[in-house]
C-alpha positions as CSV (number, residue, x, y, z in Angstrom):
1,X,-139.6,-55.2,-82.8
2,X,-136.3,-54.5,-81.2
3,X,-133.8,-55.2,-84.1
4,X,-133.6,-54.6,-87.8
5,X,-133.6,-58.4,-88.3
6,X,-136.8,-58.8,-86.4
7,X,-138.5,-56.0,-88.4
8,X,-137.5,-57.7,-91.6
9,X,-138.7,-61.0,-90.4
10,X,-142.1,-59.5,-89.5
11,X,-142.3,-57.8,-92.8
12,X,-141.8,-61.0,-94.7
13,X,-144.1,-63.0,-92.4
14,X,-146.8,-60.3,-92.9
15,X,-146.3,-60.3,-96.7
16,X,-146.6,-64.1,-96.8
17,X,-149.7,-64.3,-94.5
18,X,-151.4,-61.5,-96.4
19,X,-151.0,-63.6,-99.6
20,X,-152.5,-66.5,-97.7
21,X,-155.5,-64.4,-96.8
22,X,-156.0,-63.6,-100.5
23,X,-156.0,-67.3,-101.3
24,X,-158.4,-68.4,-98.6
25,X,-161.7,-69.6,-99.9
26,X,-164.9,-68.0,-98.6
27,X,-167.6,-70.6,-99.4
28,X,-169.6,-71.1,-96.2
29,X,-172.0,-73.4,-97.9
30,X,-169.3,-76.0,-98.6
31,X,-167.3,-77.1,-95.6
32,X,-165.0,-79.1,-97.8
33,X,-163.8,-75.9,-99.4
34,X,-164.6,-73.1,-96.9
35,X,-161.4,-71.8,-95.3
36,X,-159.0,-73.8,-97.4
37,X,-156.1,-72.2,-99.3
38,X,-156.4,-72.5,-103.1
39,X,-153.0,-73.1,-104.7
40,X,-152.4,-70.8,-107.8
41,X,-150.0,-73.3,-109.3
42,X,-151.7,-76.6,-108.6
43,X,-155.4,-75.6,-108.8
44,X,-156.2,-77.5,-105.6
45,X,-156.2,-77.2,-101.8
46,X,-153.0,-78.7,-100.4
47,X,-154.0,-80.7,-97.3
48,X,-151.2,-79.5,-95.1
49,X,-152.3,-75.8,-95.5
50,X,-154.1,-76.0,-92.2
51,X,-150.7,-76.0,-90.5
52,X,-150.6,-72.2,-91.3
53,X,-152.8,-71.6,-88.2
54,X,-149.5,-70.9,-86.3
55,X,-148.0,-68.3,-88.6
56,X,-151.4,-66.6,-89.1
57,X,-151.9,-66.3,-85.3
58,X,-148.3,-65.1,-85.0
59,X,-148.9,-62.4,-87.6
60,X,-152.0,-61.3,-85.8
61,X,-150.2,-61.1,-82.5
62,X,-147.3,-59.0,-83.9
63,X,-149.3,-56.7,-86.2
64,X,-152.6,-56.4,-84.3
65,X,-154.5,-57.2,-87.4
66,X,-157.2,-59.7,-86.3
67,X,-158.0,-60.6,-89.9
68,X,-155.0,-63.0,-89.6
69,X,-156.6,-64.6,-86.5
70,X,-159.9,-65.0,-88.2
71,X,-158.2,-66.6,-91.1
72,X,-156.5,-69.0,-88.7
73,X,-159.8,-70.0,-87.1
74,X,-161.4,-70.7,-90.5
75,X,-158.3,-72.7,-91.6
76,X,-158.5,-74.8,-88.4
77,X,-162.1,-75.7,-89.2
78,X,-161.2,-76.6,-92.8
79,X,-158.4,-78.9,-91.5
80,X,-161.0,-81.0,-89.7
81,X,-161.9,-82.3,-93.2
82,X,-158.6,-84.3,-93.0
83,X,-159.3,-85.9,-89.6
84,X,-159.5,-89.6,-90.0
85,X,-161.6,-91.9,-87.7
86,X,-158.6,-92.9,-85.7
87,X,-157.6,-89.3,-85.0
88,X,-154.8,-88.9,-87.4
89,X,-154.6,-86.2,-90.1
90,X,-154.4,-87.1,-93.7
91,X,-151.9,-85.6,-96.1
92,X,-154.6,-84.5,-98.5
93,X,-158.3,-85.0,-99.0
94,X,-157.6,-87.9,-101.3
95,X,-154.6,-89.4,-99.4
96,X,-154.3,-92.1,-96.8
97,X,-150.9,-91.1,-95.6
98,X,-151.1,-89.7,-92.0
99,X,-147.5,-89.3,-91.0
100,X,-147.9,-85.6,-91.6
101,X,-150.0,-85.5,-88.4
102,X,-146.6,-84.8,-86.7
103,X,-146.2,-81.5,-88.5
104,X,-149.8,-80.6,-87.9
105,X,-149.5,-81.3,-84.2
106,X,-146.3,-79.2,-83.9
107,X,-148.0,-76.3,-85.6
108,X,-151.1,-76.5,-83.5
109,X,-149.1,-76.7,-80.3
110,X,-147.0,-73.6,-81.2
111,X,-150.2,-71.7,-82.1
112,X,-151.8,-72.5,-78.8
113,X,-148.6,-72.0,-76.6
114,X,-147.5,-68.7,-78.2
115,X,-150.7,-67.1,-79.2
116,X,-153.6,-69.0,-77.8
117,X,-154.8,-65.9,-75.9
118,X,-156.1,-64.6,-79.2
119,X,-158.7,-67.3,-79.3
120,X,-161.9,-67.5,-77.4
121,X,-162.1,-70.1,-74.6
122,X,-164.3,-72.3,-76.7
123,X,-161.9,-72.2,-79.6
124,X,-158.9,-72.9,-77.3
125,X,-160.7,-75.9,-75.9
126,X,-161.5,-77.2,-79.4
127,X,-157.9,-76.8,-80.6
128,X,-156.5,-78.4,-77.4
129,X,-158.8,-81.4,-77.9
130,X,-157.7,-81.8,-81.4
131,X,-154.0,-81.6,-80.4
132,X,-154.5,-84.2,-77.7
133,X,-156.2,-86.5,-80.3
134,X,-153.4,-86.1,-82.8
135,X,-150.8,-86.6,-80.1
136,X,-152.3,-89.9,-79.1
137,X,-152.5,-91.0,-82.7
138,X,-148.8,-90.2,-83.1
139,X,-147.9,-92.1,-79.9
140,X,-149.8,-95.2,-81.1
141,X,-149.1,-95.1,-84.9
142,X,-146.0,-93.3,-85.9
143,X,-143.4,-95.6,-84.3
144,X,-140.3,-97.4,-85.5
145,X,-142.6,-100.2,-86.7
146,X,-144.2,-97.8,-89.2
147,X,-142.3,-97.7,-92.5
148,X,-141.3,-94.0,-93.1
149,X,-138.5,-91.8,-94.1
150,X,-136.3,-90.7,-91.3
151,X,-137.6,-87.1,-91.2
152,X,-141.0,-88.4,-90.0
153,X,-139.4,-90.1,-87.0
154,X,-137.5,-86.9,-86.1
155,X,-140.7,-84.8,-86.5
156,X,-142.6,-87.2,-84.3
157,X,-139.8,-87.1,-81.6
158,X,-140.3,-83.3,-81.5
159,X,-144.1,-83.5,-81.6
160,X,-144.3,-86.1,-78.8
161,X,-141.8,-84.2,-76.7
162,X,-144.0,-81.1,-77.0
163,X,-147.2,-83.1,-76.3
164,X,-145.6,-85.0,-73.4
165,X,-144.6,-81.7,-71.8
166,X,-147.9,-80.1,-72.5
167,X,-150.1,-82.9,-71.3
168,X,-147.7,-84.4,-68.6
169,X,-147.5,-87.7,-70.5
170,X,-144.3,-89.6,-69.6
171,X,-145.1,-92.3,-72.1
172,X,-145.1,-89.7,-74.9
173,X,-141.6,-88.6,-73.8
174,X,-140.3,-92.1,-73.7
175,X,-141.5,-92.7,-77.3
176,X,-140.0,-89.4,-78.3
177,X,-136.6,-90.4,-76.8
178,X,-136.7,-93.7,-78.7
179,X,-137.4,-92.0,-82.0
180,X,-134.7,-89.4,-81.5
181,X,-132.1,-91.9,-80.5
182,X,-132.9,-94.0,-83.6
183,X,-132.5,-90.9,-85.8
184,X,-129.1,-90.1,-84.3
185,X,-128.0,-93.6,-85.0
186,X,-128.2,-92.8,-88.7
187,X,-125.2,-90.5,-89.2
188,X,-122.5,-91.1,-91.7
189,X,-118.7,-90.9,-91.3
190,X,-118.9,-87.2,-92.4
191,X,-121.7,-86.3,-90.0
192,X,-124.5,-86.5,-92.6
193,X,-127.8,-87.8,-91.5
194,X,-129.1,-90.7,-93.7
195,X,-132.5,-92.4,-93.9
196,X,-134.4,-90.6,-96.7
197,X,-135.0,-93.9,-98.4
198,X,-136.5,-97.2,-97.5
199,X,-135.3,-99.0,-95.5
200,X,-133.6,-96.2,-93.7
201,X,-130.3,-98.1,-93.3
202,X,-130.1,-99.3,-96.9
203,X,-126.7,-99.3,-98.6
204,X,-126.2,-99.1,-102.3
205,X,-123.8,-101.3,-104.3
206,X,-121.1,-98.6,-103.9
207,X,-121.8,-98.4,-100.2
208,X,-123.8,-95.1,-100.4
209,X,-126.5,-94.1,-98.0
210,X,-129.9,-92.4,-98.5
211,X,-129.0,-88.7,-97.8
212,X,-131.2,-85.7,-98.8
213,X,-129.8,-82.3,-97.8
214,X,-133.2,-80.6,-98.3
215,X,-135.0,-82.8,-95.8
216,X,-132.1,-82.9,-93.4
217,X,-131.8,-79.1,-93.3
218,X,-135.5,-78.3,-93.2
219,X,-137.1,-81.2,-91.3
220,X,-134.9,-83.7,-89.6
221,X,-132.2,-81.5,-88.0
222,X,-134.6,-78.8,-86.9
223,X,-136.9,-81.4,-85.3
224,X,-134.0,-83.2,-83.5
225,X,-132.6,-79.9,-82.3
226,X,-135.9,-78.8,-81.0
227,X,-136.5,-82.1,-79.3
228,X,-133.1,-81.8,-77.5
229,X,-134.0,-78.2,-76.4
230,X,-137.5,-79.1,-75.2
231,X,-136.3,-82.1,-73.2
232,X,-133.3,-80.3,-71.8
233,X,-130.9,-82.9,-73.2
234,X,-127.7,-81.0,-73.4
235,X,-125.6,-83.9,-74.7
236,X,-128.1,-84.3,-77.6
237,X,-128.1,-80.6,-78.2
238,X,-124.3,-80.6,-78.6
239,X,-124.6,-83.5,-81.0
240,X,-127.1,-81.6,-83.1
241,X,-124.8,-78.6,-83.2
242,X,-122.1,-80.8,-84.6
243,X,-124.5,-82.2,-87.2
244,X,-125.5,-78.7,-88.2
245,X,-121.9,-77.8,-88.8
246,X,-121.6,-80.8,-91.1
247,X,-124.8,-79.8,-92.9
248,X,-123.4,-76.2,-93.3
249,X,-120.7,-77.6,-95.6
250,X,-123.6,-77.9,-98.1
251,X,-124.9,-74.4,-97.7
252,X,-123.7,-72.3,-100.6
253,X,-122.3,-68.8,-100.0
254,X,-125.6,-67.3,-101.1
255,X,-127.6,-69.1,-98.4
256,X,-128.9,-71.9,-100.7
257,X,-128.8,-75.6,-99.7
258,X,-126.9,-77.7,-102.3
259,X,-129.2,-80.6,-102.8
260,X,-128.0,-81.6,-106.2
261,X,-127.2,-85.1,-105.1
262,X,-130.0,-85.7,-102.6
263,X,-132.2,-88.8,-102.9
264,X,-135.2,-86.5,-103.1
265,X,-133.8,-83.8,-105.2
266,X,-136.9,-83.8,-107.3
267,X,-138.3,-81.5,-104.5
268,X,-135.2,-79.2,-104.6
269,X,-136.1,-75.6,-104.5
270,X,-132.6,-74.1,-104.2
271,X,-133.4,-72.6,-100.8
272,X,-134.6,-76.0,-99.5
273,X,-137.3,-78.6,-100.2
274,X,-140.8,-77.9,-101.6
275,X,-142.9,-79.4,-98.8
276,X,-140.5,-79.0,-95.8
277,X,-140.8,-76.5,-93.0
278,X,-137.5,-74.7,-93.1
279,X,-134.4,-74.1,-90.9
280,X,-134.6,-70.5,-89.9
281,X,-135.9,-71.0,-86.3
282,X,-133.2,-73.4,-85.3
283,X,-130.4,-71.6,-87.1
284,X,-131.3,-68.3,-85.4
285,X,-131.7,-70.0,-82.1
286,X,-128.2,-71.7,-82.3
287,X,-126.9,-68.4,-83.6
288,X,-127.5,-66.8,-80.2
289,X,-124.4,-68.6,-79.0
290,X,-122.5,-69.1,-82.2
291,X,-122.1,-66.4,-84.9
292,X,-121.6,-69.1,-87.6
293,X,-125.2,-70.2,-87.2
294,X,-126.5,-66.7,-87.1
295,X,-124.7,-65.9,-90.3
296,X,-126.1,-69.0,-92.0
297,X,-129.6,-68.0,-90.8
298,X,-129.2,-64.5,-92.2
299,X,-127.9,-65.5,-95.6
300,X,-130.7,-68.1,-95.9
301,X,-133.3,-65.4,-94.9
302,X,-132.0,-63.1,-97.5
303,X,-132.5,-65.8,-100.1
304,X,-136.0,-66.4,-99.0
305,X,-136.7,-62.7,-99.4
306,X,-135.2,-62.7,-102.9
307,X,-137.3,-65.7,-104.0
308,X,-140.6,-64.1,-102.8
309,X,-142.8,-62.6,-105.5
310,X,-146.4,-61.4,-105.3
311,X,-146.4,-62.2,-101.6
312,X,-145.5,-65.9,-102.0
313,X,-142.3,-67.9,-101.8
314,X,-141.5,-69.2,-105.3
315,X,-140.1,-72.6,-106.0
316,X,-136.7,-71.2,-107.2
317,X,-134.8,-68.1,-108.3
318,X,-136.2,-67.8,-111.8
319,X,-139.9,-68.8,-111.4
320,X,-141.1,-65.2,-111.5
321,X,-138.9,-64.3,-114.5
322,X,-140.3,-67.4,-116.4
323,X,-143.9,-66.5,-115.6
324,X,-144.5,-69.5,-113.5
325,X,-147.5,-69.5,-111.0
326,X,-146.5,-69.9,-107.4
327,X,-147.3,-73.0,-105.4
328,X,-148.6,-72.0,-102.0
329,X,-147.1,-75.0,-100.3
330,X,-143.7,-73.4,-100.0
331,X,-145.2,-70.4,-98.2
332,X,-147.4,-72.0,-95.6
333,X,-144.7,-74.4,-94.6
334,X,-141.8,-72.0,-94.4
335,X,-144.0,-69.4,-92.7
336,X,-144.1,-71.7,-89.7
337,X,-140.3,-71.6,-89.2
338,X,-140.3,-67.8,-89.8
339,X,-143.0,-67.4,-87.2
340,X,-141.0,-69.5,-84.7
341,X,-137.9,-67.5,-85.3
342,X,-139.8,-64.2,-84.8
343,X,-141.5,-65.5,-81.6
344,X,-138.0,-66.5,-80.2
345,X,-136.4,-63.2,-81.2
346,X,-133.3,-62.6,-83.2
347,X,-130.4,-60.3,-82.4
348,X,-128.4,-58.6,-85.2
349,X,-125.9,-61.3,-86.3
350,X,-122.2,-60.7,-86.2
351,X,-120.5,-61.4,-89.5
352,X,-118.9,-64.9,-89.7
353,X,-117.3,-67.2,-92.3
354,X,-119.2,-70.2,-93.3
355,X,-117.7,-73.5,-94.4
356,X,-118.8,-72.9,-98.1
357,X,-116.8,-69.6,-98.1
358,X,-113.4,-71.2,-97.9
359,X,-113.8,-75.0,-98.7
360,X,-111.0,-77.5,-99.4
361,X,-109.9,-77.7,-103.0
362,X,-111.0,-81.4,-103.0
363,X,-113.3,-83.1,-100.5
364,X,-114.6,-86.7,-101.0
365,X,-117.8,-88.1,-99.5
366,X,-117.7,-91.9,-99.7
367,X,-121.3,-92.2,-98.3
368,X,-122.4,-90.3,-101.5
369,X,-119.5,-91.1,-103.9
370,X,-119.3,-87.4,-104.6
371,X,-116.3,-85.1,-105.0
372,X,-116.7,-81.5,-104.1
373,X,-114.2,-79.2,-105.7
374,X,-113.3,-75.5,-105.2
375,X,-111.0,-73.1,-106.9
376,X,-111.2,-69.3,-106.6
377,X,-114.8,-68.3,-106.9
378,X,-115.9,-71.8,-108.2
379,X,-117.7,-74.6,-106.4
380,X,-118.4,-77.9,-108.1
381,X,-119.9,-81.3,-107.2
382,X,-119.2,-84.4,-109.3
383,X,-121.6,-87.2,-108.6
384,X,-121.2,-91.0,-108.8
385,X,-124.0,-91.4,-106.3
386,X,-125.8,-94.6,-106.9
387,X,-128.5,-94.7,-104.2
388,X,-131.6,-95.2,-106.3
389,X,-134.8,-93.4,-105.2
390,X,-137.5,-95.2,-107.3
391,X,-139.1,-93.0,-109.9
392,X,-137.0,-89.9,-109.4
393,X,-133.4,-90.3,-110.6
394,X,-130.7,-87.9,-109.6
395,X,-127.4,-87.2,-111.3
396,X,-124.8,-90.0,-111.2
397,X,-122.2,-91.4,-113.7
398,X,-119.5,-88.9,-112.8
399,X,-121.7,-85.9,-113.8
400,X,-121.4,-82.4,-112.6
401,X,-124.5,-81.9,-110.4
402,X,-123.6,-78.4,-109.2
403,X,-121.4,-75.7,-110.7
404,X,-121.5,-72.4,-108.8
405,X,-119.5,-69.2,-109.1
406,X,-119.5,-66.2,-106.8
407,X,-120.2,-63.7,-109.7
408,X,-122.9,-65.8,-111.3
409,X,-124.5,-68.1,-108.7
410,X,-125.6,-71.6,-109.8
411,X,-124.6,-72.1,-113.4
412,X,-125.4,-75.9,-113.1
413,X,-128.0,-77.1,-110.6
414,X,-129.3,-80.5,-111.6
415,X,-131.9,-81.9,-109.3
416,X,-134.0,-84.7,-110.9
417,X,-132.6,-85.8,-114.3
418,X,-135.9,-87.1,-115.8
419,X,-139.3,-85.6,-116.1
420,X,-141.3,-88.0,-114.0
421,X,-143.6,-86.4,-111.5
422,X,-142.8,-88.6,-108.5
423,X,-145.3,-86.7,-106.3
424,X,-147.7,-84.9,-108.7
425,X,-149.4,-82.9,-105.9
426,X,-146.0,-81.7,-104.6
427,X,-144.3,-80.8,-107.9
428,X,-145.0,-78.2,-110.6
429,X,-145.2,-78.7,-114.3
430,X,-143.8,-75.5,-116.0
431,X,-146.2,-73.4,-118.1
432,X,-144.1,-74.4,-121.1
433,X,-143.4,-78.1,-120.5
434,X,-141.2,-78.4,-123.6
435,X,-138.6,-76.2,-121.8
436,X,-138.4,-78.5,-118.8
437,X,-135.2,-80.1,-120.1
438,X,-132.8,-82.2,-118.1
439,X,-130.3,-79.8,-116.5
440,X,-127.4,-82.3,-116.1
441,X,-124.2,-81.9,-118.2
442,X,-123.7,-85.3,-119.9
443,X,-122.4,-87.3,-122.7
444,X,-125.3,-88.9,-124.6
445,X,-126.0,-90.8,-127.8
446,X,-129.2,-91.9,-129.6
447,X,-129.2,-95.6,-130.6
448,X,-132.1,-97.1,-132.5
449,X,-134.3,-94.2,-131.3
450,X,-133.4,-94.5,-127.7
451,X,-131.3,-92.1,-125.7
452,X,-128.3,-93.3,-123.6
453,X,-126.4,-91.0,-121.3
454,X,-123.4,-91.2,-119.0
455,X,-125.4,-89.4,-116.3
456,X,-127.4,-92.6,-115.8
457,X,-124.4,-94.9,-115.3
458,X,-124.5,-96.3,-111.7
459,X,-121.2,-98.1,-112.0
460,X,-119.0,-95.1,-113.1
461,X,-115.6,-94.8,-111.4
462,X,-114.0,-91.5,-110.5
463,X,-110.6,-90.3,-109.4
464,X,-109.5,-86.9,-108.3
465,X,-106.3,-85.0,-107.6
466,X,-105.1,-81.6,-106.7
467,X,-103.2,-79.5,-109.3
468,X,-101.0,-76.5,-108.6
469,X,-103.7,-74.3,-110.0
470,X,-106.8,-76.2,-108.9
471,X,-108.3,-79.7,-109.0
472,X,-109.1,-82.4,-111.5
473,X,-111.6,-85.3,-111.6
474,X,-111.4,-88.1,-114.1
475,X,-114.4,-90.3,-114.9
476,X,-114.8,-93.7,-116.6
477,X,-118.4,-94.5,-117.4
478,X,-120.8,-96.2,-119.8
479,X,-123.7,-94.7,-121.7
480,X,-126.9,-96.1,-120.2
481,X,-130.6,-95.6,-120.6
482,X,-132.6,-94.2,-117.8
483,X,-133.1,-97.7,-116.3
484,X,-129.3,-98.1,-116.1
485,X,-129.0,-100.6,-119.0
486,X,-125.9,-100.1,-121.0
487,X,-125.9,-99.1,-124.7
488,X,-125.4,-102.2,-126.8
489,X,-121.8,-102.6,-128.1
490,X,-119.1,-100.2,-127.1
491,X,-120.8,-97.5,-125.0
492,X,-117.7,-96.8,-122.9
493,X,-116.8,-93.1,-122.4
494,X,-114.5,-90.9,-120.4
495,X,-114.6,-87.4,-119.0
496,X,-112.1,-85.1,-117.3
497,X,-113.0,-81.9,-115.4
498,X,-110.3,-79.4,-114.6
499,X,-111.3,-76.6,-112.3
500,X,-109.0,-73.5,-111.8
501,X,-109.7,-70.0,-110.5
502,X,-110.1,-68.9,-114.2
503,X,-112.3,-71.5,-115.7
504,X,-113.7,-75.0,-115.8
505,X,-112.3,-77.2,-118.7
506,X,-114.3,-80.3,-119.7
507,X,-112.9,-82.9,-122.1
508,X,-114.1,-86.3,-123.0
509,X,-114.4,-89.1,-125.5
510,X,-116.5,-91.8,-126.9
511,X,-115.6,-94.6,-129.2
512,X,-115.0,-93.4,-132.9
513,X,-117.9,-95.6,-133.9
514,X,-120.2,-93.4,-131.8
515,X,-118.7,-90.1,-132.8
516,X,-121.5,-89.2,-135.3
517,X,-124.2,-90.2,-132.8
518,X,-122.9,-88.7,-129.6
519,X,-123.0,-85.2,-128.1
520,X,-121.9,-83.5,-124.9
521,X,-124.9,-81.6,-123.6
522,X,-124.1,-78.6,-121.4
523,X,-127.1,-76.8,-119.8
524,X,-126.0,-73.5,-118.2
525,X,-128.2,-71.3,-116.1
526,X,-128.3,-67.5,-116.5
527,X,-126.4,-65.4,-119.0
528,X,-123.0,-64.8,-117.4
529,X,-121.2,-67.9,-118.6
530,X,-119.1,-68.0,-121.8
531,X,-118.0,-71.2,-123.4
532,X,-115.1,-71.8,-125.8
533,X,-114.9,-75.0,-127.8
534,X,-111.4,-76.2,-128.3
535,X,-112.2,-79.6,-129.9
536,X,-115.5,-80.7,-131.5
537,X,-118.2,-78.3,-132.7
538,X,-121.3,-76.6,-131.5
539,X,-124.6,-78.1,-132.8
540,X,-126.8,-75.3,-133.8
541,X,-128.1,-72.5,-131.6
542,X,-128.4,-73.2,-127.9
543,X,-132.0,-73.9,-126.8
544,X,-133.7,-72.1,-123.9
545,X,-134.8,-74.3,-120.9
546,X,-136.4,-73.8,-117.6
547,X,-135.9,-76.5,-115.0
548,X,-138.6,-76.5,-112.3
549,X,-136.4,-78.1,-109.7
550,X,-134.6,-76.2,-108.5
551,X,-136.0,-73.4,-110.6
552,X,-133.5,-71.9,-113.1
553,X,-133.7,-70.5,-116.6
554,X,-130.8,-71.1,-119.0
555,X,-129.5,-72.3,-122.3
556,X,-128.6,-75.8,-123.5
557,X,-125.5,-76.2,-125.6
558,X,-124.8,-79.3,-127.6
559,X,-121.2,-80.1,-128.6
560,X,-120.4,-82.8,-131.2
561,X,-117.1,-84.7,-130.7
562,X,-114.6,-84.8,-133.6
563,X,-114.3,-87.8,-135.9
564,X,-112.2,-89.5,-133.3
565,X,-114.9,-89.2,-130.7
566,X,-113.2,-86.4,-128.7
567,X,-114.2,-83.0,-127.5
568,X,-112.9,-80.2,-125.2
569,X,-114.4,-77.0,-124.0
570,X,-114.0,-74.4,-121.3
571,X,-116.5,-72.4,-119.2
572,X,-115.7,-68.9,-117.9
573,X,-117.7,-66.3,-116.1
574,X,-118.0,-62.6,-117.0
575,X,-117.3,-60.7,-113.8
């Protein structure tokens, strides 16, 4: 290891891979279990764990510890349990979805190319045969005629570019080019990739697109960037750099990805997305020519280190503090990107300023109907995003989806607003489910035993303007149930957010008839925030909560409006 950064990368990879070894099942009599990785949080073997063959071989090569190689060999054999009759690889033992074959093929290719010399000749032949089989399946089956989220097309463009080069298959390269071009045709006016919804080009009633920042940063953009590099397409590589710069507007100063308004925010893990591969390899690679990307890579790496406990990457900053078991999926996926970054080498980055360090006071994204505000050390998103991802609602209705401060980090980080497990095998249920409360600040009222909240209003209207000391957003909405149906009668409400370097002030109103039934709910992460109520009253003691996505502990405050239906409060941070 030539640099301090590379030594830190190897230390983290070794820590992660050592934990994978501890979780590998040793049951030779049962081929359905032997060699798989048992997840401490989910009590199962996640099917994609066999993709860890690459980071395990990488760890063996860089440390000389052949226990990692032996674990990779066992894991490859276990992965054959997922092989379908047509050559594809299933997502799990009880799943028919085979789009993940793209990720498996990339991992197997990288293991063979970079560290295949660690295998016996017979093992290499077996692995190469399986790679060829998966590549043919991808060429025949994961095409634009296959309904999928955009990240799968991007991943297959990368996988087939690698396979086409490896096996000298021009037809693979042609399919890869078609897929990559399709993905680059799904870019919004602000440079955001869309397509994490079905159909990929769907438009909401407000004109919003299906954008997910976790998947864009950790699957789609890395795959497209690597495709461009493998194929030597300089024009496409330049386009990818521009897309990464747009994506970096959503990297917070602490290296986290802001996915508070993503279509798939139910998988948000603050550092990324629960089942995605990660962004380290491509950011470090781009950083060799541009210090902005190197700085982003380093900050993100620092966050991954901080979120690692007991050898595994946790699902968010407060998982360990709340006593949550760790899902192994995060580790075996992100270990691939870390291994790729380590194999490519990383110089010591020169310090650089990121877009999130000095953002505009107001920035509007029409493709999301989101205002992003900044004042002093504060960063805030206000969401009217109405692109519906079935079964996993995100914040809308003019809600604060993110509130971040340089001295406190993420005070509000919403993610999914309901408790539905959209993908049960890919989400965690906290050890104390009663604490898994909605983390979205909202006006809500109970009517005939049913809850109605402004954060579920898909037709809310927002306006914003700069002030001499900051920025302000005004919201007109209706209290709605989780299906979007309005509260019977007069459920109209209003909110105003005023952000200054000193504080956030929130004021709002409901009709006087609802004053006795309504509350403004304010969940705040951590213990550095102070609230002052100028109008209305606090309802009892704040309740503790832990929100699994993106993984924060906090307290939930409830403020009752006055008799006229009005309230006003401010939030400050102790520095």
